[in-house]
C-alpha positions as a printed Julia matrix, in Angstrom:
54×3 Matrix{Float64}:
 32.88  141.71  -51.59
 34.62  138.36  -52.06
 34.37  136.37  -55.23
 33.99  132.61  -55.26
 36.59  130.77  -57.29
 35.25  129.32  -60.5
 35.22  125.51  -60.44
 35.42  123.26  -63.44
 32.32  121.2   -64.29
 34.35  118.0   -64.12
 35.38  118.78  -60.55
 31.78  119.47  -59.55
 30.62  116.26  -61.22
 33.3   114.21  -59.44
 32.46  115.82  -56.09
 28.75  115.04  -56.54
 29.58  111.46  -57.51
 31.68  110.99  -54.36
 28.94  112.49  -52.17
 26.35  110.26  -53.81
 28.46  107.16  -53.21
 29.07  108.18  -49.6
 25.35  108.6   -49.01
 24.6   105.22  -50.6
 27.23  103.5   -48.43
 25.87  105.18  -45.31
 22.31  104.05  -46.03
 23.51  100.52  -46.78
 25.45  100.3   -43.53
 22.49  101.6   -41.53
 20.13   99.12  -43.21
 22.45   96.2   -42.48
 22.79   97.38  -38.89
 19.02   97.47  -38.45
 18.58   94.02  -39.99
 21.31   92.46  -37.85
 19.94   93.97  -34.66
 16.38   93.0   -35.54
 16.83   89.42  -36.75
 20.15   88.19  -35.33
 20.3    89.93  -31.97
 16.5    90.09  -31.41
 16.9    93.58  -29.99
 13.94   95.74  -29.0
 12.97   98.53  -31.38
 14.2   101.19  -28.95
 17.75   99.91  -29.4
 17.88  100.4   -33.18
 15.33  103.2   -33.54
 18.0   105.8   -34.35
 19.44  103.76  -37.21
 15.94  103.09  -38.49
 15.01  106.77  -38.49
 18.24  107.78  -40.24
């Protein structure tokens, strides 16, 4: 049976913070992509449906 190494709470907190920021940036980029395709490029919904669903 293998044991998991014990991680410091500060390391876990920093890792969660980085993951949270990464998720926020990803959602922001997808939202901007949808808005640009919808209003600037006048693309059909099928073209940006994947970004919208994500």
